C-alpha positions in Angstrom: 0.0 0.0 0.0 3.0 2.3 0.1 6.0 3.0 -2.0 9.4 1.2 -1.7 11.1 1.9 1.6 14.6 3.0 2.5 16.6 4.1 5.5 16.0 7.8 4.8 12.3 7.4 3.9 9.6 8.8 6.1 5.9 7.7 6.1 2.8 9.8 6.1 -0.2 7.8 7.2 -3.7 8.3 5.7 -6.6 6.6 7.4 -9.9 6.5 5.4 -13.1 5.8 7.4 -16.5 5.3 5.9 -18.7 5.8 9.0 -21.9 3.9 9.6 -24.8 5.5 11.6 -26.5 4.9 14.9 -29.6 2.8 15.4 -32.5 4.1 17.6 -30.7 2.9 20.7 -27.6 4.8 19.8 -25.4 1.8 18.8 -23.5 1.7 15.5 -25.3 -0.3 12.8 -22.7 -2.9 11.9 -22.6 -6.4 10.5 -20.2 -9.4 10.2 -20.9 -9.0 6.4 -22.6 -5.9 5.0 -24.3 -5.5 1.6 -23.6 -2.2 -0.2 -20.1 -1.2 -1.1 -18.9 2.3 -0.5 -17.7 3.9 -3.8 -16.4 7.0 -1.9 -14.1 4.7 0.1 -12.9 3.0 -3.1 -12.5 6.4 -4.9 -10.4 7.9 -2.1 -8.3 4.8 -1.7 -7.5 4.8 -5.5 -6.6 8.5 -5.3 -4.3 8.0 -2.4 -2.5 5.1 -4.1 -2.0 7.3 -7.2 -0.7 10.2 -5.0 1.9 7.9 -3.4 2.9 6.6 -6.8 3.5 10.1 -8.0 5.4 11.0 -4.8 3.4 14.1 -4.2 4.9 14.6 -0.8 8.4 14.2 -2.1 10.7 11.3 -3.0 11.6 10.8 0.7 8.0 10.4 1.9 5.9 7.3 1.4 2.1 7.5 1.8 0.6 4.5 3.7 -3.2 4.1 3.4 -5.6 2.1 5.6 -9.3 1.9 5.0 -12.3 1.1 7.2 -15.9 0.5 6.2 -17.7 0.8 9.5 -20.7 -1.1 8.3 -18.6 -4.3 8.6 -15.5 -3.4 10.5 -15.1 -1.9 14.0 -13.4 1.4 14.1 -11.2 1.9 17.2 -10.1 5.5 17.5 -7.3 4.5 20.0 -5.7 2.2 17.5 -6.0 4.8 14.7 -4.3 7.3 17.0 -1.4 4.9 17.6 -1.1 4.2 13.9 -0.9 7.9 13.0 1.5 8.7 15.8 3.8 6.0 14.7 4.1 7.5 11.2 7.3 9.5 10.9 5.9 12.2 8.7 2.5 12.6 10.4 -0.9 11.6 9.2 -4.5 12.4 8.3 -7.8 10.7 9.1 -10.5 11.3 6.4 -14.1 10.6 7.0 -15.3 9.9 3.5 -18.6 9.9 1.7 -20.4 11.0 4.8 -24.1 11.2 4.3 -26.4 13.2 6.5 -27.5 10.3 8.6 -23.8 9.3 9.1 -22.7 12.8 10.1 -23.3 12.5 13.9 -21.2 9.3 14.0 -18.5 10.9 11.9 -18.4 13.9 14.3 -18.2 11.6 17.3 -15.2 9.8 15.8 -13.6 13.0 14.8 -14.0 14.4 18.3 -12.0 11.5 19.8 -9.3 11.9 17.3 -9.0 15.6 17.6 -8.7 15.3 21.4 -5.5 13.4 20.7 -4.3 16.0 18.2 -4.9 14.0 15.1 -5.7 15.9 11.9 -9.2 15.1 10.6 -11.1 16.0 7.5 -14.8 15.3 6.8 -16.2 15.2 3.3 -19.2 13.7 1.5 -22.8 14.5 0.6 -23.8 16.2 3.9 -21.0 18.7 3.8 -21.2 19.2 0.0 -25.0 19.4 0.0 -25.3 21.9 2.8 -22.7 24.2 1.3 -24.3 23.9 -2.2 -27.8 24.7 -1.1 -27.9 26.6 2.2 -27.2 30.4 2.6 -25.3 29.9 5.8 -23.2 27.3 7.5 -25.4 24.9 9.6 -24.6 24.5 13.3 -23.4 20.9 12.9 -20.8 21.9 10.4 -19.7 24.7 12.5 -19.4 22.3 15.5 -16.9 20.3 13.5 -14.8 23.3 12.6 -14.9 24.4 16.3 -13.2 21.1 17.1 -10.5 21.8 14.5 -11.9 19.4 11.9 -11.4 20.4 8.3 -14.4 20.2 6.0 -14.2 19.3 2.4 -16.9 20.1 -0.1 -16.7 18.9 -3.7 -14.6 16.3 -5.4 -11.0 15.4 -4.6 -9.8 14.6 -8.1 -7.1 17.2 -8.8 -7.2 18.5 -5.2 -5.8 15.6 -3.1 -2.2 16.7 -3.7 -2.8 20.1 -2.1 -4.7 18.5 0.8 -2.0 16.0 1.5 0.7 18.6 1.2 -1.1 20.9 3.7 -1.6 18.0 6.0 2.1 17.0 6.0 2.9 20.6 7.0 0.2 20.6 9.6 -1.5 23.6 7.9 -4.9 22.3 6.9 -7.6 24.9 6.3 -10.9 24.8 8.2 -12.9 24.6 5.0 -12.1 23.5 1.4 -15.1 24.4 -0.8 -14.9 23.3 -4.5 -18.6 23.0 -5.2 -18.4 25.5 -8.1 -15.6 23.6 -9.9 -16.6 20.0 -10.7 -13.8 17.9 -12.1 -13.2 16.0 -15.3 -13.0 12.2 -14.6 -11.3 11.2 -17.8 -7.9 9.6 -17.0 -8.3 10.1 -13.2 -7.2 7.5 -10.7 -9.8 4.8 -10.7 -11.7 3.5 -7.6 -10.0 0.5 -5.9 -10.1 -1.4 -2.7 -8.0 -4.4 -1.5 -9.7 -7.8 -1.6 -9.7 -8.2 2.2 -12.0 -5.1 2.4 -14.2 -6.2 -0.4 -14.6 -9.7 1.0 -16.3 -8.3 4.1 -19.4 -7.7 2.0 -21.9 -10.2 0.8 -21.1 -11.3 -2.7 -17.5 -9.9 -2.6 -18.8 -6.9 -4.6 -16.9 -3.7 -5.2 -18.0 -0.5 -6.9 -17.0 2.3 -9.3 -18.6 5.4 -10.7 -18.5 5.4 -14.4 -19.7 8.9 -14.4 -21.3 11.6 -12.2 -24.2 14.0 -12.6 -27.8 13.6 -13.7 -29.8 15.8 -16.1 -33.2 15.4 -14.3 -34.5 17.8 -11.7 -36.1 15.6 -9.0 -36.8 17.9 -6.0 -35.9 15.3 -3.4 -32.5 14.4 -4.9 -29.1 15.6 -3.7 -27.1 14.2 -6.6 -28.0 17.0 -9.0 -26.9 19.7 -6.5 -23.7 17.9 -5.4 -22.5 16.3 -8.6 -24.3 18.6 -11.1 -26.7 18.1 -13.9 -24.1 17.6 -16.6 -22.8 14.1 -17.3 -19.1 13.6 -16.6 -17.7 10.3 -17.5 -14.7 8.0 -17.1 -13.3 6.6 -20.3 -13.7 2.9 -21.4 -9.9 2.7 -20.9 -10.4 3.8 -17.3 -13.1 1.1 -16.8 -10.9 -1.6 -18.3 -8.0 -0.6 -16.1 -10.0 -0.9 -12.9 -11.5 -4.2 -14.1 -8.1 -5.7 -14.7 -6.8 -4.3 -11.4 -9.6 -6.1 -9.6 -9.2 -9.3 -11.7 -5.7 -9.7 -10.2 -7.3 -10.1 -6.8 -10.2 -12.3 -8.0 -12.9 -9.6 -8.0 -15.4 -9.5 -10.9 -18.6 -8.3 -9.3 -19.4 -4.6 -9.5 -22.0 -2.0 -8.5 -21.8 0.9 -10.9 -22.9 3.7 -8.6 -23.9 6.3 -11.2 -27.2 7.6 -10.0 -28.5 7.1 -13.6 -26.1 5.2 -15.8 -28.5 5.4 -18.7 -27.8 9.1 -18.9 -24.0 8.7 -18.8 -23.0 10.1 -22.2 -20.4 7.3 -22.5 -22.7 4.4 -21.6 -22.4 2.7 -25.0 -18.5 2.7 -25.3 -18.3 1.6 -21.7 -20.7 -1.2 -22.2 -18.9 -2.2 -25.4 -15.6 -2.4 -23.6 -17.1 -4.5 -20.8 -18.8 -6.8 -23.4 -15.4 -7.3 -25.0 -13.8 -8.2 -21.7 -16.6 -10.7 -21.1 -17.0 -12.2 -24.5 -13.5 -12.1 -25.9 -11.3 -12.2 -22.7 -13.7 -14.4 -20.8 -13.8 -12.3 -17.6 -17.1 -13.2 -15.8 -18.1 -9.6 -15.0 -21.4 -9.1 -13.2 -23.0 -5.7 -12.8 -25.6 -3.8 -10.8 -26.7 -0.5 -12.3 -29.2 2.3 -11.6 -31.4 3.7 -14.3 -34.5 5.7 -15.0 -37.8 4.4 -16.2 -37.3 5.5 -19.8 -33.9 3.8 -20.4 -35.5 1.0 -22.4 -36.3 3.7 -25.1 -32.6 4.3 -25.7 -31.7 2.1 -28.7 -29.5 -0.9 -27.7 -29.2 0.1 -24.1 -31.0 -2.8 -22.4 -29.6 -5.3 -24.9 -26.0 -4.2 -24.3 -26.6 -4.1 -20.6 -27.5 -7.8 -20.6 -24.4 -8.6 -22.7 -22.2 -6.5 -20.3 -23.3 -8.7 -17.4 -26.1 -6.6 -15.8 -28.0 -9.1 -13.6 -29.6 -6.6 -11.3 -31.0 -3.2 -12.1 -32.3 -0.5 -9.7 -35.1 1.6 -11.2 -36.2 5.0 -9.9 -39.9 4.2 -10.0 -40.6 6.4 -6.9 -44.4 6.5 -7.2 -47.3 5.5 -9.5 -49.4 8.6 -8.8 -48.9 11.0 -11.7 -49.6 14.1 -9.5 -47.0 13.0 -7.0 -44.4 12.5 -9.7 -45.3 15.9 -11.2 -45.0 17.6 -7.8 -41.5 16.1 -7.3 -40.5 17.3 -10.8 -40.0 13.6 -11.9 -41.6 14.3 -15.3 -39.5 11.6 -17.0 -41.6 8.8 -15.4 -44.3 7.6 -17.7 -46.5 5.1 -15.9 -48.0 3.6 -19.0 -44.5 2.3 -20.1 -43.6 0.6 -16.8 -44.6 -2.9 -17.9 -42.8 -2.7 -21.2 -39.7 -1.4 -19.4 -39.7 -4.2 -16.8 -40.3 -6.9 -19.4 -37.4 -5.6 -21.3 -35.1 -6.1 -18.3 -36.4 -9.5 -17.6 -35.8 -10.3 -21.3 -32.0 -9.9 -20.7 -32.1 -11.8 -17.4 -31.9 -8.9 -15.0 -33.7 -8.8 -11.6 -35.6 -5.6 -11.3 -35.4 -3.6 -8.1 -37.5 -0.4 -7.8 -37.5 2.3 -5.2 -40.8 3.6 -4.0 -41.2 6.8 -1.9 -43.9 7.1 0.7 -45.1 10.5 1.8 -45.9 12.6 -1.3 -48.5 15.2 -0.5 -51.5 13.2 -1.6 -50.4 10.0 0.1 -52.5 8.5 2.9 -52.0 5.1 4.6 -55.0 3.8 2.6 -53.8 5.1 -0.7 -50.3 3.7 -0.1 -51.7 0.2 0.5 -53.9 0.5 -2.6 -50.9 1.6 -4.7 -48.9 -1.4 -3.4 -51.8 -3.7 -4.5 -51.8 -2.1 -7.9 -48.1 -2.7 -8.3 -48.4 -6.3 -7.2 -51.2 -6.9 -9.7 -50.1 -4.8 -12.7 -46.3 -4.5 -12.7 -43.7 -7.3 -12.9 -41.3 -5.8 -10.4 -39.3 -8.3 -8.5 -38.1 -6.4 -5.4 -39.5 -3.2 -4.1 -37.6 -0.9 -1.7 -39.6 1.7 0.3 -38.3 5.1 1.4 -39.8 7.9 3.4 -39.9 11.2 1.5 -37.1 13.0 3.3 -35.9 16.6 2.9 -32.2 15.7 2.6 -29.8 18.5 3.1 -28.6 19.3 -0.4 -32.0 18.8 -2.0 -34.5 21.4 -3.4 -37.1 20.1 -0.9 -34.8 20.8 2.0 -34.0 24.3 0.8 -37.7 25.1 0.3 -38.6 24.0 3.8 -35.6 25.8 5.2 -36.6 29.1 3.5 -40.2 28.7 4.7 -39.1 28.0 8.3 -40.9 24.6 8.3 -39.9 22.4 11.2 -37.6 19.6 10.4 -36.0 17.0 12.7 -32.7 18.6 13.9 -31.1 15.2 14.4 -29.2 14.3 11.2 -29.0 10.6 12.4 -32.7 10.3 11.4 -32.1 11.4 7.8 -31.7 7.8 6.6 -35.0 7.6 4.5 -36.5 5.3 7.1 -37.5 7.9 9.7 -40.1 10.7 9.5 -38.3 14.0 9.7 -41.0 16.6 8.9 -44.8 17.0 9.0 -47.3 15.7 6.4 -50.6 17.2 5.5 -52.5 13.9 5.4 -50.8 11.8 8.0 -49.5 12.2 11.5 -45.9 11.4 12.2 -47.0 8.2 13.9 -49.2 7.2 10.9 -46.5 8.0 8.4 -43.9 5.9 10.3 -46.3 3.1 10.8 -47.3 2.8 7.1 -43.6 2.7 6.2 -43.2 -0.5 8.3 -46.5 -1.9 7.1 -45.6 -1.3 3.5 -42.8 -3.9 3.6 -45.1 -6.6 5.0 -47.8 -5.7 2.5 -45.5 -6.0 -0.6 -43.6 -9.0 0.7 -46.7 -11.0 1.5 -46.4 -14.8 0.9 -49.1 -14.5 -1.7 -47.1 -12.0 -3.7 -43.9 -13.8 -3.0 -45.4 -16.8 -4.8 -46.4 -14.6 -7.7 -42.8 -13.2 -8.1 -41.1 -16.6 -7.7 -43.5 -18.1 -10.3 -42.9 -15.2 -12.6 -39.1 -15.6 -12.2 -39.3 -19.2 -13.4 -41.3 -18.0 -16.4 -38.7 -15.4 -17.5 -35.8 -17.8 -16.9 -34.5 -16.9 -13.4 -33.8 -19.4 -10.6 -36.8 -19.6 -8.3 -34.5 -20.4 -5.4 -32.4 -17.3 -6.0 -35.5 -15.2 -6.3 -36.8 -16.6 -3.0 -33.6 -15.8 -1.2 -33.7 -12.2 -2.5 -37.3 -11.8 -1.4 -36.5 -13.3 2.0 -33.4 -11.1 2.5 -35.2 -7.9 1.8 -38.2 -8.8 4.0 -35.9 -10.1 6.8 -34.0 -6.8 7.0 -37.1 -4.7 7.1 -39.3 -6.8 9.3 -36.9 -8.6 11.6 -33.9 -6.4 11.9 -35.9 -3.2 11.3 -33.3 -1.7 9.1 -33.5 -0.8 5.4 -32.1 -3.6 3.2 -29.5 -1.2 1.8 -28.2 -1.0 5.4 -28.6 -4.7 6.1 -26.1 -7.5 6.4 -25.4 -10.8 8.0 -25.1 -11.1 11.8 -25.6 -7.8 13.6 -22.7 -6.7 15.7 -22.9 -4.4 18.7 -20.1 -3.1 21.0 -20.9 -1.7 24.4 -18.6 1.3 24.1 -19.5 2.2 20.5 -22.5 4.3 21.5 -23.5 7.7 20.5 -22.0 10.6 22.5 -24.4 11.9 25.1 -25.9 8.5 25.8 -24.6 6.5 28.8 -22.4 3.4 28.4 -24.5 0.6 29.7 -23.2 -1.8 32.3 -22.1 -5.3 31.1 -25.0 -6.8 33.1 -27.5 -4.7 31.2 -25.9 -4.7 27.7 -24.8 -8.3 27.1 -28.0 -10.1 28.1 -30.0 -7.7 25.9 -27.6 -8.2 23.0 -27.8 -12.0 23.4 -31.6 -11.8 23.5 -31.9 -9.6 20.4 -29.5 -11.9 18.5 -31.4 -15.0 19.4 -34.7 -13.3 18.6 -33.3 -12.3 15.2 -32.2 -15.8 14.4 -35.6 -17.2 15.4 -37.3 -14.6 13.4 -35.1 -15.3 10.4 -35.7 -19.0 10.7 -39.4 -18.6 10.9 -39.6 -16.2 8.0 -37.3 -18.4 5.9 -39.5 -21.5 6.6 -42.5 -19.6 5.3 -40.7 -18.5 2.1 -39.3 -22.0 1.6 -42.8 -23.5 1.7 -43.8 -21.0 -1.0 -40.8 -22.0 -3.1 -41.6 -25.7 -2.8 -45.3 -25.1 -3.7 -44.1 -23.2 -6.9 -41.6 -26.0 -7.8 -44.3 -28.7 -7.4 -46.8 -26.8 -9.5 -44.3 -26.5 -12.3 -43.4 -30.2 -12.1 -47.1 -31.0 -12.3 -47.6 -28.8 -15.3 -44.8 -30.4 -17.4 -47.0 -33.4 -18.6 -50.0 -31.0 -19.0 -47.9 -28.6 -21.1 -46.6 -31.4 -23.3 -50.1 -32.6 -24.0 -51.2 -29.1 -24.9 -48.3 -28.7 -27.3 -49.2 -32.0 -29.0 -52.7 -30.7 -29.5 -51.4 -27.5 -31.2 -51.9 -25.3 -28.2 -49.4 -23.4 -25.9 -50.2 -23.2 -22.2 -50.2 -19.7 -20.7 -49.5 -19.5 -17.0 -51.3 -16.9 -14.9 -49.3 -13.8 -14.0 
């Protein structure tokens, strides 16, 4: 991870931390294996490797880099302090990709490090979003600066050298704001993480952003105000380089984190390069991408996505109420085309995952349940993820509420899209929160699970794999009570890793409760799995029974059509 050593060499230590966030009891949400990779962590790691290779701190200084993803790895500030102090040229701890709900945890970690005199920088969507949209510095950002923490807004490509050079001199500024100068990605250092970090996630999946920016204007979105509305892309050569770097450590599974890859202006040459790597070089690349609901109208897009190894696609469905979509400025969603779009993805073997937002102005608990029933009946979506409409700092929604003086939850830890953070005209806070939890059980009912598993068999996907995906999503939401994007395998809790301001529980209180909740989760998981498995067996038996019937129908010149 660092350059070649020598007797006269000094070492500057960079520690990258992707913080998690706290649960409702104030404990860090952490797993033995987590699900979603952090592209910010991979991006910063790749940039630091590149800076060391170019010797930006001088020929006599090597840059060592260590990375922690707190969703699957415990972060121990005392050990980080010892590591940085042992470095002969000093060091820097960077909290990377910090979202609003992760900011309180990042600030707690930063406070411990600053007490020991360690240089700390915080960057990510919360800092960048606040500075891009708010007229004044929020109190939580000022609190970090009061601790001596440096804040970084914008993108580090082209700026990391200056940041590291300031850190090695011990002269970091309180604020680095580059929001008005977004960088070109062509030829930049590519995202990269070592295999031992990647392997702490389910599926050993890593990530990269093929581009940044989105042309649409969704009012709830922070992407457009942090990364811009203009598409900026990596080159196909950049993508091949990162694929081959990861191939050397046995990694071929990727999440392309572009908020909308279909609007990346280089989507086709990038797909063409990945197709060549798969079909000519035999590299078994698998991809997850995020797209809009009109991507199937782009000539060759879905077909090439299938050839490039896309086996899961996240679609920004958001709602099926036209007035809600119009109010959120999501005019690109055309409900009449949803089935055609979903069938197109199934045609290339991709599992469809749609995001659905609860809490648009016209929503009520009754209308939400009706809409879920409509989706189940009319649309061949495989997995549905629910989110509470949240005025995220950095979004137009947040700025409008801020300007109007509308009350919003002051606790950033709750801005995780699973907690109600402001008032609703049609629902009380309790009703809104309750329907969010009920929505998961409504969509992932056993009756609908059977429909989705049967449909998967029909379009050529493994019923068992589909059952496991349905189970995993429902388990996270109903048993662990966390969003599937924050889920994982085997929840970990540490007594001392609790939010500042909350008491450290005694061992006699903490460990029996932790044991009980762990056992309860296992029992809940086993019970839920048994129910899903019975559904799977019922579907498998029904298909086995239909084989002779189908054969007879074909002999009679007819083709059996299974119900949806």
